[in-house]
C-alpha positions in Angstrom: 79.5 4.7 123.9 80.2 6.9 120.9 79.7 10.0 123.0 82.1 8.7 125.6 84.7 7.9 123.0 84.3 11.3 121.4 84.9 12.9 124.8 87.9 10.7 125.4 89.4 11.7 122.0 88.7 15.3 122.8 90.5 15.1 126.1 93.5 13.4 124.5 93.8 16.1 121.9 93.4 18.7 124.5 96.1 17.3 126.7 98.5 16.9 123.7 97.9 20.5 122.7 98.5 21.6 126.2 101.8 19.7 126.4 102.9 21.2 123.1 102.1 24.7 124.3 103.9 24.1 127.7 106.9 22.7 125.9 107.1 25.7 123.5 106.9 28.1 126.4 109.6 26.2 128.3 111.9 26.2 125.3 111.6 30.0 124.9 112.2 30.5 128.6 115.3 28.3 128.5 116.6 30.2 125.5 116.4 33.4 127.5 117.9 31.8 130.6 120.7 29.7 129.0 121.3 31.4 125.7 120.9 30.2 122.1 123.5 28.5 119.9 126.3 29.5 119.5 126.0 31.9 122.5 125.3 29.6 125.4 125.8 30.5 129.0 128.0 28.3 131.4 124.9 26.8 133.0 123.7 25.4 129.7 124.1 21.6 129.5 125.9 21.9 126.1 128.2 24.8 127.0 131.3 22.6 127.3 130.5 21.0 124.0 130.9 24.2 122.0 133.0 26.5 124.3 136.3 25.8 122.6 134.8 25.5 119.2 133.4 29.0 119.5 136.8 30.3 120.7 138.7 28.7 117.8 136.2 29.8 115.1 136.3 33.3 116.5 140.1 33.2 115.8 140.0 31.6 112.4 136.8 32.9 110.6 137.6 36.6 110.5 140.7 35.8 108.4 138.6 34.3 105.5 138.0 36.5 102.5 136.3 36.4 99.1 133.5 34.0 98.3 132.7 31.6 101.2 130.4 28.5 101.2 128.9 27.4 104.5 128.3 23.7 103.8 125.6 22.4 106.1 124.8 26.0 107.1 121.6 25.4 109.2 120.9 28.9 110.6 124.3 30.2 109.7 125.3 30.8 113.4 128.8 31.9 112.6 128.2 34.3 109.7 128.8 37.3 112.0 132.4 36.2 112.3 133.1 36.8 108.6 133.1 40.5 108.1 135.6 40.5 105.2 133.8 38.1 102.8 132.4 39.5 99.6 129.8 36.7 99.2 128.6 34.3 101.8 126.4 31.4 100.6 124.7 28.7 102.7 124.0 25.2 101.5 122.1 22.4 103.2 120.0 19.3 102.7 117.3 20.6 104.9 115.3 23.7 103.8 115.4 26.7 106.0 115.3 30.5 105.9 119.1 30.8 105.7 119.7 28.1 103.1 120.6 29.7 99.7 121.2 26.3 98.0 119.2 23.2 98.8 120.8 20.0 97.7 120.0 16.3 98.0 122.2 13.8 99.8 124.9 12.7 97.4 124.2 15.5 94.9 127.0 17.5 93.3 127.4 21.0 94.7 125.8 23.7 92.6 129.0 25.6 92.0 131.6 25.7 89.2 135.0 24.1 89.6 137.5 26.3 91.6 135.0 29.0 92.2 135.1 29.5 96.0 137.8 31.0 98.2 136.9 29.2 101.3 134.5 26.5 102.7 133.2 26.3 106.2 131.9 23.0 107.5 131.1 22.8 111.2 129.7 19.8 112.9 128.4 18.4 109.6 130.8 15.6 108.5 129.5 13.1 111.0 126.0 13.3 109.4 127.2 12.9 105.8 126.6 9.4 104.4 129.4 9.4 101.9 132.1 11.6 103.4 134.6 10.9 100.6 132.3 12.2 97.9 131.3 15.2 100.1 135.0 16.2 100.6 135.8 15.6 97.0 133.1 18.1 96.1 134.5 20.6 98.5 138.0 20.1 96.9 136.4 20.5 93.4 134.8 23.9 94.1 137.7 25.3 96.1 140.2 27.4 94.3 143.9 26.4 94.5 145.1 28.0 97.7 141.5 28.1 99.0 140.9 27.3 102.7 138.8 24.7 104.3 137.6 25.2 107.9 136.1 21.9 109.2 135.1 20.6 112.6 133.8 17.3 113.8 133.2 15.6 117.2 135.5 12.9 118.6 133.8 12.1 121.9 130.1 12.9 121.8 126.7 11.2 122.1 124.6 10.0 119.2 122.7 12.9 117.8 120.7 13.6 114.7 119.7 9.9 114.6 119.6 8.0 112.3 121.9 10.3 110.3 124.9 10.0 112.7 127.7 8.0 111.0 131.1 8.7 112.5 133.5 10.3 114.9 137.1 11.2 114.0 140.4 11.5 115.7 143.0 13.9 114.4 144.6 11.1 112.5 141.3 10.0 110.8 140.6 13.6 109.8 144.0 14.2 108.3 143.6 11.0 106.2 140.5 12.5 104.7 142.3 15.6 103.5 144.6 14.5 100.7 145.4 17.4 98.4 145.5 19.8 101.3 148.2 21.3 103.4 146.8 21.2 107.0 147.7 24.4 108.7 146.4 23.6 112.1 144.3 21.0 114.0 142.9 22.2 117.3 142.0 19.6 120.0 139.0 21.1 121.8 138.3 20.1 125.3 139.8 17.3 127.4 138.8 14.6 129.9 136.9 17.0 132.1 134.8 18.8 129.5 134.2 15.5 127.7 132.9 13.9 130.9 130.7 17.0 131.6 129.3 17.0 128.1 128.5 13.2 128.2 127.1 13.2 131.7 124.8 16.2 131.1 123.9 15.0 127.7 122.9 11.6 129.1 120.8 13.3 131.8 118.9 15.4 129.3 118.4 12.5 126.9 117.1 10.4 129.7 114.7 13.1 130.9 113.5 13.8 127.4 112.8 10.1 126.7 109.1 10.2 127.7 106.4 12.9 128.2 106.2 12.3 132.0 109.9 12.6 132.5 110.0 15.7 130.2 107.5 17.3 132.5 109.6 16.4 135.5 112.6 18.0 133.8 110.6 21.3 133.5 109.7 21.2 137.2 113.3 20.6 138.4 114.9 23.2 136.1 115.7 25.5 139.1 117.8 22.6 140.4 119.2 21.6 137.0 120.7 24.9 136.1 123.1 25.3 139.1 123.9 21.6 138.9 124.9 22.1 135.2 127.0 25.2 136.1 128.9 23.2 138.7 129.5 20.2 136.4 130.7 22.5 133.6 133.1 24.3 135.9 134.5 21.1 137.3 135.0 19.9 133.8 137.0 23.0 132.8 139.1 22.7 135.9 139.8 19.0 135.3 140.9 19.8 131.7 143.7 21.8 133.3 145.1 18.5 134.6 144.8 16.6 131.4 148.0 16.6 129.4 147.2 13.4 127.4 145.7 15.0 124.3 143.6 11.8 124.0 140.3 12.7 125.4 139.3 15.8 123.4 135.6 16.2 122.6 136.0 17.9 119.2 138.4 18.8 116.4 138.8 21.9 114.3 141.1 21.8 111.2 142.2 24.5 108.8 143.5 23.2 105.6 144.7 24.9 102.3 144.1 23.3 99.0 147.4 22.5 97.3 147.9 24.7 94.2 149.6 21.8 92.2 146.8 19.3 93.0 149.3 17.1 94.8 148.1 14.7 97.5 
């Protein structure tokens, strides 16, 4: 009995190791075929989710100068868009190779008052437990006249669970920025791309739910990629018919800290 159990445990470990290896190989292959964030190809299932965000960041970020903080930097995917900054620092609650300052949730930022020229915060605010404290810290470290570039989803699936706390409309985001003059708020996407993002996100979440369905997903990838390209294209075309400004998937705001401290 003990020999049989040992053989069974060995087979289980062997199968798990095989699945892990297959998954890693699949992910590397998909990165080659579909691109890596933020440079995704139109047949990637997340392409519609970041297409307009990438466009707007490419317009805004090159205008930033001086000392810039990337709050929630991750892998610093947008650093290449800031050629004029003198000092670019990354901060996050999760350690990583591009994290210059590691902080705990709810901890004060490790910067002096009014010491930064700009703060970049992309797709982070929805994961912050206390958004008021977080934004107060940004206001504290920004110089008067300093710029905040911030983005957050409005229509998007649950992600980063259990640390996914909110979605914001333009009106909700503006209410969180007292003490700033909001220069611009860009609505990103419309009904078409929102539907494309949600439907393809649902499909991948469903397929990734179990090991057997994940293996099925790998097998049907040659069918998935053209399907995703068609869904994404239809989403973009449908956006052209959407004049409601009510079904955007994401928001990007650029705000300037008031010099007189007024709210």
